C-alpha positions, -999 to +999 in steps of 0.1 A: -263-176-187-300-179-194-315-182-229-330-147-226-296-132-218-281-150-248-309-137-271-303-102-257-265-105-265-273-117-300-296-088-306-270-064-293-243-079-316-266-077-346-273-041-338-237-032-334-228-050-366-254-029-384-241+002-369-205-006-380-217-014-415-235+019-417-205+037-404-182+021-430-206+031-458-207+067-446-169+069-443-164+056-478-191+079-492-174+109-476-139+100-487-150+094-523-168+127-523-137+146-511-113+128-534-085+138-511-052+120-505-043+104-472-026+130-449-020+136-413-041+167-410-072+145-408-097+173-412-131+156-416-167+167-420-191+163-390-203+127-388-233+113-370-243+077-372-271+062-351-291+030-352-328+027-345-324-004-323-329+003-286-306-024-273-273-009-285-266+026-298-232+039-310-228+075-320-197+091-335-199+129-335-176+157-344-181+189-323-159+218-333-133+196-348-130+174-316-144+139-319-165+124-292-174+088-291-205+078-271-213+042-266-244+030-247-248-006-237-218-022-254-214-059-259-184-081-263-183-098-297-158-111-322-142-087-347-165-081-377-151-079-412-179-069-436-157-060-466-180-049-494-155-049-523-159-027-553-170-048-583-146-028-605-116-045-588-104-073-610-077-088-588-096-121-588-099-124-626-064-139-631-062-170-653-043-187-625-070-182-599-076-213-577-112-214-590-099-227-624-086-261-612-106-292-605-111-303-569-089-327-550-094-365-556-085-396-537-063-423-552-061-457-535-030-477-543-003-499-529+027-481-513+051-500-535+036-483-565+051-450-553+083-461-570+065-453-603+063-417-593+091-391-592+082-369-562+100-338-550+094-311-523+087-276-534+075-248-511+070-274-483+047-295-506+051-328-522+047-325-560+047-353-586+073-343-612+068-373-635+050-406-638+063-438-655+046-443-689+015-465-690+011-464-652-025-474-643-030-447-616-051-416-616-021-395-609-002-373-634+028-350-633+020-317-618-002-331-590+003-320-555+000-347-528-022-329-503-026-357-478-017-394-474-043-413-454-056-380-440-021-368-429+000-341-444+035-352-453+065-329-458+093-351-472+098-377-498+114-400-472+081-400-452+063-410-484+088-439-491+085-452-456+048-461-461+037-497-467+005-516-475-025-499-490-026-461-489-049-433-501-034-402-516-054-370-518-041-353-550-049-322-569-033-304-599-008-278-586-014-242-592+012-228-616+029-210-587+030-242-567+053-260-591+090-251-600+091-218-620+107-230-652+090-219-684+095-221-721+077-205-750+076-228-780+086-213-813+067-239-834+037-261-827+043-296-815+020-327-815+025-362-801-001-383-818+005-413-796-004-394-764-026-369-781-006-341-765-002-309-785+011-274-780+006-244-802+034-223-816+040-193-792+024-211-763+041-211-729+047-244-711+059-252-676+087-277-673+082-302-645+112-325-651+140-334-675+146-371-682+169-385-709+160-367-741+125-357-730+109-329-709+077-335-689+057-303-693+022-289-689+002-259-702+002-228-680-033-221-693-046-255-683-023-273-658-043-305-662-029-308-698+004-327-693+028-343-719+063-349-730+083-330-756+118-335-771+146-315-754+158-303-787+126-285-796+131-248-806+121-227-776+127-195-756+133-195-719+109-171-702+099-161-667+066-152-652+061-116-641+036-103-616+009-082-632+017-054-608+052-047-620+065-050-584+082-079-567+074-069-531+046-050-512+064-040-480+041-031-451+057-010-424+043+006-393+045+010-356+034-019-333-003-027-332-014-005-361-030-034-379-004-042-406-003-079-399-041-081-401-040-063-435-013-087-446-034-117-437-065-104-454-044-098-486-030-133-486-064-148-481-081-126-507-059-136-537-034-164-530-028-167-567-014-132-568+001-127-533+023-149-511+047-144-483+082-156-473+082-179-443+107-167-418+136-188-405+146-196-370+174-215-353+152-228-324+136-262-323+100-266-335+073-264-308+043-286-304+019-282-334+044-262-355+051-275-390+082-270-411+075-243-437+043-231-421+051-210-391+089-211-396+117-228-415+138-244-389+175-240-397+207-248-379+221-218-361+253-221-381+233-219-413+216-187-403+249-171-392+265-180-425+236-164-444+240-132-422+277-131-430+270-135-467+245-106-466+217-128-477+193-120-448+169-091-454+163-087-417+173-107-387+174-106-349+181-126-318+157-136-290+166-159-261+198-168-278+180-180-309+181-163-343+151-152-364+149-136-398+139-135-434+162-149-462+163-130-494+162-163-514+127-170-501+114-136-512+130-142-547+113-176-549+079-160-544+087-134-571+099-161-595+065-179-591+049-148-607+034-135-574+040-105-553+057-111-519+038-094-491+064-086-466+055-073-431+089-059-422+107-034-400+116+000-417+153-009-412+148-035-439+138-010-466+173+000-477+180-036-485+148-041-504+149-009-524+165-022-555+158-036-590+158-072-576+127-066-555+111-034-569+091-029-537+059-009-533+062+004-498+031+011-477+032+028-443+002+020-421-004+042-392-031+052-368-050+085-368-042+115-346-036+107-310-068+122-297-089+103-322-069+071-314-077+074-277-114+078-285-115+050-310-097+027-286-127+027-264-145+005-290-119-022-289-123-054-268-087-049-254-080-012-247-045+000-249-032+027-225-027+063-237+011+058-232+010+029-256-009+050-281+015+079-277+045+055-284+028+042-315+022+077-327+058+087-321+071+056-338+049+064-368+063+099-370+098+084-368+091+061-397+077+089-418+106+112-410+135+088-414+122+064-441+098+087-460+120+086-491+112+049-495+074+051-488+050+052-518+017+052-499+005+061-464-027+046-451-044+059-419-060+028-404-092+039-386-110+007-397-094-024-411-120-030-437-117+005-452-079+004-451-079-030-468-101-017-496-078+013-501-048-010-504-066-031-530-075+000-549-039+011-549-027-023-561-054-022-589-039+012-600-005-004-602-019-031-623-038-009-648-018+024-649+017+035-660+042+035-631+071+058-624+100+038-608+136+047-600+156+047-632+181+022-617+153-004-615+149-003-653+168-028-674+170+000-700+190+023-677+224+009-687+237+008-722+246-025-737+238-049-765+205-067-767+203-104-773+175-130-772+175-163-754+160-183-782+178-216-787+176-239-816 
């Protein structure tokens, strides 16, 4: 391909990007002006968008309620996500945002010095739980070992097998990356020798218990680490998600974009959202890592969890089992984050309880005729039969699982749909909610007691 042809393609791509951006702005302006809720009727005002560039022109028109999409001189390019987020959204303002921690640092040491550290695996990461007093290493309790000599390790045994000089890349763990055990101190505490102090009423995170001491750190500044007596007066507390929900369940027909929405949400605010890694009984494939793509369990273990009703959903493919364990979802919730769960609608009856308090979002495509027209703008065009099946599946979900669904989003454009979901989550965070009475701890009569121990 000549340089002139490449320049032409670049110009076409820029023109198309500008057209799409203009279209997004127009759609958002119209939707805000209407102030209407999402519904299947899909009645919209006539819309005409056109760029001035001569290389590529895309027009979307509505004539007598029937949409026509005219594309002249199209180009193949990567998907464009130009999400212009509303500045009023405050999802990134949490005190536990990743931006609040110092960058990773390298620590060069002898492998035999690892015996001075107590290391454990949590969420498939190596975390330092305690360090021997007066250790002359730039490592402290609460540090995550990101890499060793440029490699990611997944077990303490891999770490102990090292020899000679090694370089650890370490960084203070986020609050949610360490074991979720928290106490609120009733009275202030100060250790003058180590200059570690905690105010009365402050919440600390417990990293380890040794002899008569607890190794702890401040949840407001995880770099502040110290030791306190086990007998100190405290209250056991847990960290709650600011959204009042444990799970955001995304359901929808195949290829409606829910997995893309899930990925965007996880990348947008990892301090607020996480997901449960599915389990499988098959062997790892080349390039797969334990705890990243899957958790690799023995088949007998998966079967036992199924018999014990501990699997939220599960299935079998090529004589191997796949599924999601309830314990992994609860682990995310206990870390103070919302678990983003891309699940089948059949899982909703098992999620819809006080343990998970799900916010269920149904993502579906627009009306069939509109879907057929919009499909022409995609790099890989699905057949009308595939679109009809997706439309019928969406209707089936709405009809049979509608009682579980709190929000339905019509996904014409991923960026717009993502912004709508963020707005809905912001509403959960800032407004009063109405939940099934069975989800409330006040729904059953009983005595009230506190967990303060002396």
